[in-house]
N, C-alpha and C positions, 0 to 999 in steps of 0.2 A: 841226785848229785848234779850240781851245776856244771856248765860247760867248762869253766875255768879249771875245776877240779879234774875233769876228765883229761884235759891237756896234760896236767902234771903227772897223772897216774898212768896213762896209756898212750899218749900221743907225743911223748917227748922226742925232740929232734935228735939225730945221730950225726956225728961229724965224720961221715964216711963218704968219699966221692961217689960211690955207686948209688947212694941214696939222696943225691942232690934233688931229684924230682920230689921225693917224699918231703924233704925239708922245705922246698919252695911251696909245696901245698900247705904245710903247716903255717908258714908265714902268711900266705895268701888268705887262709881262713881267719887268722887273727886280724888281718887288715879288714876283712869282710865284717867280722863281728864288732870291730871297733866303730864302724860307721863313719859318718862325716867328721867326727871328733878326731879320728886317727889314733895312731899309737907310735911311740918312739922306738928307735932301734934297740935301746937298752931294755925297754919293756919286752920287745920281741925276743931278745936273748934270754931274759929271765923266764918268760912263759914257755919257751920251747926247749930250753936247756942247751941251745946252740951257743957257740962262742960268739962274741961281738964281731970278730973278723968274718965268721961264716955268715952272720946276719947281714953285714955290710955288703958282702959279695952278692948275696941273694937279692937284697933290696935294690942294689945297683942294676942288676939284670932285669928285675921286674920293672923298674923305672924306664930302662932303655927300651923295653918291649911295650911300654904304654900301659902296663897293668897297675902300676902304683904311681902316686904323685905326692908332692909335698902338701901338707895341710896346715902349715904354719909352724910356730915354735911354741915350746912349753918351757916355763921356768925350771931350772934345775937347782939342786942344793949347793952346787958350786961350779964354777967355770961358765962356759957359754951356754945359752939356752939350747935345749934339745930340739932337733928337727922332728916334726911329727909327720908320719906318712899315712896315706889312706888308699883304699882300693879305687880304681877307676872303673866304675860299673859299665860304662859304655864301650869298654874294650872287647866285649863279646856278648852274644845273645843266645838264647835257647827258646825253642818252641815247646809249649805244653799243650797237649790234647786230652780233653776229657770226653771219651766216647761213652755216653750213657745209653740206656735202652731207648730213649725217646728224644735225646738232645745231644748236639755236638757243640762243644766249647773249645775254641782254640785261642791261645794267647801267646804273646811274645814277651819275654822278660830279659832284662839286662843281667850282668853277672851278680848283682845283689838280690836278684829275684823280684825287682820292681817291674810291674806290668807296664809295657810300652804300648801294646796294641791288643785288642780283644774283639773276638767275633763269636756269634752264636747263631745256630740254625737248628730247626727241627730235624730229626733223623729217626728212622725206624730200624732198629737192629734186626728185626724180622725180615727185612728186605734181602738180607744175605750179605756176604762179605764184599762181593764185587761192587754193587751200587753204593754201599756205605763207604768203602775205601775210596771210591770215586769222589764222594763228598768230602772226605778228609783231605784228599789231595788238593781239591779245589780251594778248600778253606785255608790250608797252609800257604798255598801260593798267594791267595788274596791277602792273607795276614801279613806276609812279608812285604807286600806292596803297601799295605796300610802303615806298617812300621817305618818304611822308608819315607813315607809322606808325612809321618809324625801324627797320624790320626788313627784311632782304633775303635771308635764308638764308645759306648758307656763302660765305665769301670765300676766294680762292685765295692761294697763296704770294706774298708781296710786296705784298699788298693788305690794307688795314684798313678796317673800316666807319667812315664819317665821321658827322657829326652828322645828326640827322633833319631832313628838310625842315620848314620852318616859316615863319611870317610874316617878312618882311624886305624890304629895299630891292630894287627890280627893276632890270633892266638895259636898259630901253628895248626896242625891237623886236628886238634881237639882230642878228646878222650877216645880210647878204643872202646867202641860200643857194639862190637859185632857179635856173632853167635856165641852163646855161652857166657857172655860177659855180664858183670853186675857192677853196680857202683862200688868203687873202691879207690885206692890211692891213684891219683891222676898222673899222667906222664909229664915229662919236662915241658915247660911252656917256652916256645921260641917264636921268633918272628916268621912271617910267611903268610900266605893267603889262607884264610879259613875255608872250609868246604862250602860250596854253593850248590844251588839247585841245578838239576840236570838240564839238558838242552831244551826240553819242552816247556820249561817253566821260567818264571821271572827271576833274574839274578838279584840277590840281596846286596846292597852297597856296603854292608859291614859284616864281619864274621858271624856266622850262625853255626854254633857248634853241633847241633843235632836236634832231634825231635823226640820228646818223651810222650808216650801214649799210655793213658790209664783207662782201663775198661773193667766191667764187672768180671769177677772170677767165677769159677776157678780158672787158672791159667798156669802155664809153665814159663816163668820169668826167664830161665836160662835159654830155653829153646825159642822163646818169642812167639808162642802159639797159645790161643785160648783153649780151655777145656769145654766141658758141657755147661755153658752158661745157662742158668735156669730160664727155661722158656724159649731158648734159642739154640737148640742142639746142632744146627747146621754150621755153627762156628767152630765146632770141636776139631782141633788139629789144623785149622787154617793158618798158613804162615804169615800172620799179620805184620810182624816186625820186618821180615825180609821183603815182603811185597811192597810195603811203604818205603823202605830204604831204596828199593829199585826205582820206584816211581819218583821219589823226591831227590835222589842223589845225595842224601844226607844220612849220617848215622841215626839209627832209631833204637830206642829202648822201650820195651813193653812191660807193664806191670799192672797189678790190680789197682783199682781206684783207691781202695782204702790204704794200701801200702804207699802209694804216691802221696796221698794227703798226709799220712803219718810222717813220711820222710821230710816233707816241707815244714811241718810243725816242729819236728825234732831239731831242725837246723836253726830255729830261733835262738838268739843268745841266751835267754833265760829259760829255755825249755827244761822240764824235769828229766831226770835220767831214765825214768820208766813211766810209760803211760799207755793207755788204750784210746785210740780214736774210733769212736763208734758212729758209723754213718748210716743214716736212715733217709733214703730217697726212693728211687724206684725199686730198690732192694735194701737189704740190711747186711752189713758186714763190719769187720773191725780191722784196723791197722794197729799192730803191736810194736812198741818201741821198748827195748830192754837194753840197759847199759848204753843208752844214747844212740842205738842203731836199730833200724827196722828188723823185726823177726819175720822172715819169710818162710823158713823151713826148707828142707832139701828139695821139695817138690812144689814150692810156693803155695803150700796148702794151709799155712798158719793163718788164723784170723777169720776162718769161715764161721763166724759167730751166728749168722742168720740161719744156719742149718744145724744148729744145736737143738736136739730134741728136748722140749720142756713139757710136752703133754703126750704121753705114750699113745693114747687113743684119740689124738687130735686130728684135725682136718688134713687131707693129703697135701703135700707140697710138690712143686714142680721138680724138685731134686730127686723125687722118688721116696722120700721119707714121709713121716706123719708128725704133726704137732711141732713143726720147726718154729723157732723164734720168729723168723721172717714172715711166715704165712699168718701167724697169729697177730703179729704187730701190724702188718699191712691191712689185715682184715679190720682191725679196730680203727685204723686211719680211714679206711673206706666208709665205715659206719659213722664217721665224724666223732668218734669217742677218743679224743686225743689224750685225756688223762689216763684212760685204760692203756692206750698205746705206750704212753710214757712209763706206766707201771711195768709193762712187759719188757720194754727196753731196759728199765732199771734192773729187772731180774737177770737179764743177760749180762749187764755191766757188773752186777754183784758176783756172778759166776767167774768173770774174768779177774776181779779183785781177789777173790778167794784162791783162785788157781795160781795167779802170777804175783800177788802182793805188789801191785803197781802203785806208783805215787799219785796218779791222777787219772780221771776219766774225762775225756773231751768228747762232746757230742757235736755232730755236724750232719750235713746233708740237707736237701731242700725241705723235707718235711719238718725237721727240727728247726731250721731257720724260719719256717713259717709261724712257729709258736715256741720260741726258745725258752721262755720262762716256764711254760707248761712242762716241757720235757726235762729241763734241768731240775725243776722242783720235784717232779715225779720220780726221777732217778735218785735224787738225794733222799727222798722219803724212803724208798726201798732200801737203800744202803744203810741209812740211819736205823731203820727198823731191824736190821740184821746185825747191828753193832759194828758196822764198818765205817770208819771215819774218813775214808778216802774222798778228797774233794772232787766235785763235779763241776765242769764249766762247759761253755759252748764255744766252739771255734767259729767265730762270727764271720770270717771272710767267706763270701759266697762262692769264690772260685778256688777253694782250698785244694780240690783235687787237680784242677788244671795247673795251678801254680806248682803243686807237688810234682806233677808230671814233668814240668820244666826242670825241676831240681834233680830228676833222674839223670839228666844230662849234665847239669852244673856241678852236682855234688862231687864227682871224681876230681874235678879241677882243684877242689879244696881238701882233698884227701879224705872225703867222707863216704 
């Protein structure tokens, strides 16, 4: 199901004063998906189900707050040309952190998800939470300095550096991302200073709404704590979200790496209604999107594809099981047998297709991106051999997880 259909079926606006925040989020999201071309007030009314008067009030407020601006005029069937509006991406920013087992990636995006600054450094999750979170804190502070200066180092495929941070309208206090929260409808957006880093850090000259952190699972998204990450049991129960929020003075959201990537991919305008993002890097997992929204499960346990048993008498896995998809796939990668790894990955993808009847399988992660055709062809061959017509593609953006982490913060602003 395409995004436009989802608006008409489940995200229609409501003309009730108590839901002004919800309606503004609907309008903002349509401005976001319209891109630079923009969208007229009449189209906004048609797409949301709001009255033209309600749309005019919302867009006037968004323009006054610097969130929307005119993007020109469009010919109409009668009367004067329609004014077209667009989102102002530089009105706010978010930090995305991908904390992998051996590498730390931090990036800054604007409201449209465009990468403004990017940093990478080696890290060892085995060093423990204290030293690793020291590195995360240092990188976020340096990142905001990079963003303010307009430089952020190299950008990956599919990403382009956005405008430098600078003075501009603020987004109020930003989304509520405290304990127990999850992305959902955002609060009303109003003028006022955005949150800034604490006294020990470098202030950002433009509103930064928060920090999204994505790391290997399992973890508890609601409590903001990791579980027994395979190979790194010392992280179990550590208050990562709250500790980083204390250090940075910004709201923080913690989620699994695969969930973050899936969220970012789901928010693309032409994203299918249901898909699985299968990630093969230092580990193997899946982010699941059903009905246009990530499926986490009540305990954030959905998508642990890597620990699906596919060989009962197989080699032991760090999770305590045997014959897990992850241990078999990574062993094939270590031997240099990429076609075999692709076949194993395809078997896992086929299980997801049969279980969930999804529209698409998206492959990603550093191992896949190192040989995208091998993995895509291998997975397609497995699915075709089982009579499953589900298309397989590669999510080519190398920073899909880090960008998705930023969307953990941005999505509530757009009612997602």
